[in-house]
C-alpha positions as CSV (number, residue, x, y, z in Angstrom):
1,X,146.5,-79.4,-173.0
2,X,146.7,-81.7,-175.9
3,X,146.2,-85.4,-175.0
4,X,149.2,-87.7,-175.4
5,X,149.2,-91.5,-175.1
6,X,151.7,-92.7,-172.5
7,X,154.9,-94.1,-173.9
8,X,154.2,-97.6,-172.6
9,X,150.8,-97.6,-174.5
10,X,152.6,-96.4,-177.6
11,X,155.1,-99.2,-177.3
12,X,152.6,-102.0,-176.7
13,X,150.4,-100.8,-179.6
14,X,153.4,-100.8,-181.8
15,X,154.2,-104.4,-180.8
16,X,150.7,-105.5,-181.7
17,X,151.0,-103.7,-185.0
18,X,154.4,-105.1,-185.8
19,X,153.4,-108.7,-185.0
20,X,149.9,-108.6,-186.5
21,X,150.1,-106.1,-189.4
22,X,146.8,-107.3,-191.0
23,X,144.8,-107.3,-187.7
24,X,141.4,-105.7,-187.4
25,X,141.5,-102.3,-185.8
26,X,137.8,-101.6,-185.5
27,X,137.7,-101.7,-181.7
28,X,141.1,-100.0,-181.2
29,X,141.4,-96.8,-179.4
30,X,143.1,-94.8,-176.7
31,X,141.4,-91.4,-176.3
32,X,138.0,-91.4,-174.5
33,X,134.8,-90.5,-176.3
34,X,131.9,-88.5,-174.7
35,X,130.8,-91.6,-172.7
36,X,134.3,-91.8,-171.2
37,X,134.6,-88.1,-170.5
38,X,131.5,-88.2,-168.3
39,X,133.2,-90.5,-165.8
40,X,136.6,-91.5,-164.4
41,X,138.5,-93.4,-167.1
42,X,142.1,-94.0,-168.0
43,X,141.1,-93.1,-171.6
44,X,140.7,-89.5,-170.4
45,X,143.7,-87.2,-170.2
46,X,145.0,-86.3,-166.8
47,X,146.2,-82.8,-165.8
48,X,149.4,-83.2,-167.8
49,X,147.6,-84.6,-170.8
50,X,148.6,-88.3,-170.3
51,X,146.2,-90.9,-171.4
52,X,147.0,-94.3,-169.8
53,X,144.8,-96.8,-171.6
54,X,144.6,-98.5,-174.9
55,X,142.0,-100.9,-176.5
56,X,143.2,-103.5,-179.0
57,X,140.7,-105.3,-181.2
58,X,140.4,-109.0,-180.4
59,X,140.8,-110.1,-184.1
60,X,144.6,-110.2,-184.4
61,X,144.7,-112.3,-187.5
62,X,142.4,-110.1,-189.7
63,X,140.2,-113.2,-190.0
64,X,137.6,-114.7,-187.6
65,X,139.9,-117.6,-186.6
66,X,142.2,-118.4,-184.9
67,X,141.4,-116.3,-181.8
68,X,144.7,-115.9,-180.0
69,X,143.8,-112.8,-178.0
70,X,143.0,-114.9,-174.9
71,X,146.6,-116.2,-175.1
72,X,148.0,-112.7,-175.5
73,X,145.8,-111.5,-172.6
74,X,147.2,-114.2,-170.4
75,X,150.8,-113.4,-171.4
76,X,150.1,-109.7,-170.5
77,X,148.5,-110.7,-167.2
78,X,151.6,-112.8,-166.3
79,X,154.0,-110.1,-167.3
80,X,152.1,-107.5,-165.3
81,X,153.1,-109.3,-162.1
82,X,156.6,-107.9,-162.6
83,X,156.1,-105.0,-165.1
84,X,154.8,-102.1,-162.9
85,X,153.7,-100.1,-166.0
86,X,150.5,-102.2,-166.3
87,X,147.7,-101.2,-163.9
88,X,145.0,-103.6,-165.0
89,X,143.5,-105.6,-167.9
90,X,139.9,-106.1,-168.9
91,X,139.0,-108.8,-171.4
92,X,136.1,-111.1,-172.2
93,X,134.1,-110.3,-169.1
94,X,137.1,-110.6,-166.7
95,X,139.5,-108.2,-165.0
96,X,142.9,-108.8,-163.7
97,X,145.0,-106.4,-161.5
98,X,147.4,-106.4,-158.6
99,X,144.5,-106.3,-156.2
100,X,143.7,-109.9,-157.2
101,X,147.3,-111.0,-157.4
102,X,146.8,-110.8,-161.2
103,X,144.2,-113.6,-161.2
104,X,141.2,-113.2,-163.6
105,X,138.0,-112.4,-161.8
106,X,134.5,-111.5,-163.1
107,X,134.1,-108.0,-164.5
108,X,130.8,-106.3,-163.7
109,X,131.1,-103.2,-165.9
110,X,128.6,-102.4,-168.6
111,X,131.1,-103.2,-171.4
112,X,132.4,-106.7,-171.0
113,X,135.2,-106.1,-173.5
114,X,134.4,-109.1,-175.6
115,X,135.5,-107.4,-178.8
116,X,138.8,-105.9,-177.5
117,X,141.2,-106.0,-174.7
118,X,141.5,-102.9,-172.5
119,X,145.0,-102.3,-171.0
120,X,145.5,-99.5,-168.4
121,X,148.9,-98.3,-167.4
122,X,150.3,-96.7,-164.3
123,X,152.1,-93.3,-164.3
124,X,155.4,-95.4,-164.6
125,X,154.5,-95.9,-168.2
126,X,154.2,-92.2,-169.0
127,X,157.9,-91.9,-170.0
128,X,158.9,-95.6,-170.2
129,X,158.8,-97.0,-173.7
130,X,160.8,-100.1,-173.1
131,X,159.9,-103.3,-174.9
132,X,157.2,-105.5,-173.4
133,X,158.6,-109.1,-173.0
134,X,155.6,-111.0,-174.3
135,X,156.3,-114.0,-176.5
136,X,153.2,-113.5,-178.8
137,X,154.2,-109.9,-179.3
138,X,157.8,-110.4,-180.5
139,X,159.7,-111.4,-177.4
140,X,162.3,-114.1,-178.0
């Protein structure tokens, strides 16, 4: 089955692109590489072909400064308390999920996600492409 990015992932990536058209995309991705396929990862397609993760490069301005991804990550974390499409976030050596009441805690994985943010989605995001209400990503 051909892999397909969940609609929530498509929507969020589109909001990043719309708000930061000149951003660096070097660390962007959604489909797992060979390292991902050797282990459980939301970057790997499930039985129906859904991929439930995106990575978005940290450099949103297309220049080294200002670094606003920490602010975007916090806005995503706060939204995730009520938006059940988001499963967890990894960014800058920290992870946040419902298991920790959406507080940042240290992340012990090999990749600290210093160059990008990782956003994983629940199956609720497979068919839900509604707008993410995030101020830095176009919310009013």
